[in-house]
C-alpha positions as CSV (number, residue, x, y, z in Angstrom):
1,M,3.6,8.5,14.7
2,K,0.8,10.4,12.8
3,D,1.2,13.3,10.4
4,E,-1.9,15.5,10.8
5,S,-1.8,16.6,7.2
6,C,-1.4,13.1,5.7
7,L,-4.3,11.6,3.8
8,F,-3.4,8.0,4.7
9,C,-2.8,8.9,8.4
10,K,-6.4,10.3,8.4
11,I,-7.6,7.0,6.8
12,L,-5.8,5.1,9.5
13,A,-7.4,7.2,12.2
14,G,-10.8,6.6,10.8
15,E,-11.3,10.2,9.9
16,I,-11.7,9.4,6.2
17,P,-13.7,6.3,5.1
18,S,-12.1,3.5,3.1
19,A,-12.9,0.0,1.8
20,K,-10.8,-2.0,4.2
21,V,-9.4,-5.2,2.9
22,Y,-6.9,-6.1,5.7
23,E,-5.7,-4.9,9.0
24,D,-3.3,-6.0,11.7
25,E,-1.1,-4.4,14.3
26,Y,1.3,-3.0,11.7
27,V,-0.5,-2.7,8.4
28,F,-3.8,-1.4,6.9
29,A,-4.9,-2.2,3.4
30,F,-7.8,-0.8,1.4
31,R,-9.2,-0.6,-2.1
32,D,-7.8,2.2,-4.3
33,I,-10.5,4.7,-5.2
34,N,-9.2,4.8,-8.8
35,P,-8.4,1.2,-9.6
36,Q,-6.0,0.4,-12.4
37,A,-7.0,-3.3,-12.5
38,P,-9.8,-5.5,-11.1
39,V,-7.8,-5.8,-7.9
40,H,-6.0,-2.7,-6.8
41,V,-5.3,-2.5,-3.1
42,L,-3.2,0.0,-1.2
43,V,-1.1,-1.5,1.5
44,V,0.2,1.1,4.1
45,P,2.2,0.8,7.3
46,K,0.5,2.1,10.4
47,E,3.7,4.1,11.1
48,H,4.0,7.3,9.1
49,I,7.0,6.8,6.8
50,P,7.1,9.5,4.1
51,C,8.6,7.4,1.3
52,A,11.0,4.6,0.6
53,D,13.9,7.0,1.1
54,A,12.9,7.2,4.8
55,I,13.1,3.5,5.5
56,D,15.8,2.7,8.1
57,E,16.4,0.3,10.9
58,S,13.9,2.0,13.2
59,N,11.0,1.4,10.9
60,S,11.9,-1.4,8.5
61,L,9.8,-3.9,10.5
62,Y,6.7,-2.1,9.1
63,V,7.9,-2.7,5.6
64,A,8.5,-6.4,6.2
65,K,5.0,-6.6,7.7
66,C,3.6,-4.9,4.6
67,F,5.0,-7.6,2.4
68,E,3.8,-10.3,4.7
69,A,0.3,-8.8,4.4
70,I,0.6,-8.5,0.6
71,A,1.0,-12.2,0.4
72,K,-2.0,-12.8,2.5
73,I,-4.1,-10.3,0.7
74,A,-3.1,-11.7,-2.8
75,K,-4.2,-15.1,-1.7
76,A,-7.5,-13.8,-0.3
77,E,-8.1,-11.9,-3.5
78,G,-7.6,-15.0,-5.6
79,L,-4.4,-13.8,-7.3
80,E,-2.9,-17.3,-7.6
81,T,-1.6,-16.7,-11.1
82,G,0.3,-13.5,-10.3
83,Y,0.2,-9.8,-9.4
84,R,2.3,-6.7,-9.3
85,V,3.5,-4.7,-6.3
86,I,4.5,-1.1,-7.0
87,N,5.9,1.6,-4.8
88,N,6.3,5.2,-6.0
89,C,8.9,7.4,-4.3
90,G,9.1,11.1,-4.6
91,E,7.6,13.5,-7.1
92,D,9.4,12.2,-10.2
93,G,8.5,8.7,-9.1
94,G,4.8,9.5,-9.2
95,Q,4.2,9.5,-5.4
96,S,1.0,11.5,-4.8
97,V,0.6,10.8,-1.0
98,Q,3.6,11.3,1.1
99,H,3.1,8.1,3.2
100,L,4.9,5.0,2.2
101,H,2.4,2.6,0.4
102,F,2.4,-0.3,-1.9
103,H,0.0,-0.9,-4.8
104,L,-1.1,-4.5,-5.1
105,I,-2.4,-4.9,-8.6
106,G,-3.9,-8.0,-10.3
107,G,-6.9,-9.8,-11.4
108,V,-6.0,-9.6,-15.0
109,K,-2.9,-10.5,-17.1
110,L,-0.6,-7.5,-16.7
111,S,1.7,-6.3,-19.4
112,E,5.4,-6.8,-19.0
113,K,5.9,-3.2,-19.8
114,I,5.7,-1.1,-16.6
115,I,5.7,2.4,-18.1
């Protein structure tokens, strides 16, 4: 399913360019245009899921596949000593694009403080 107004759906459709890092049948990952660390990759399901609140039994396979991809990407990016995975859900959670996505952040020692 595609949402015509969704930025990430447009990236998935090739309508907007991105720096692809990984792709399989379920997942697409690309470099964040405003990186917060040396490695900052956005991992998105190819199914339009608005946010974590919309995960259910009909689409949870895509979430599992995202986390399988995160492990592969982290290894490929050389993040052997650790990384952080972040998901923002809703306006108060800081979600700016209404398509479920995970930020894979690393390449530097991260603070224990999240906010």
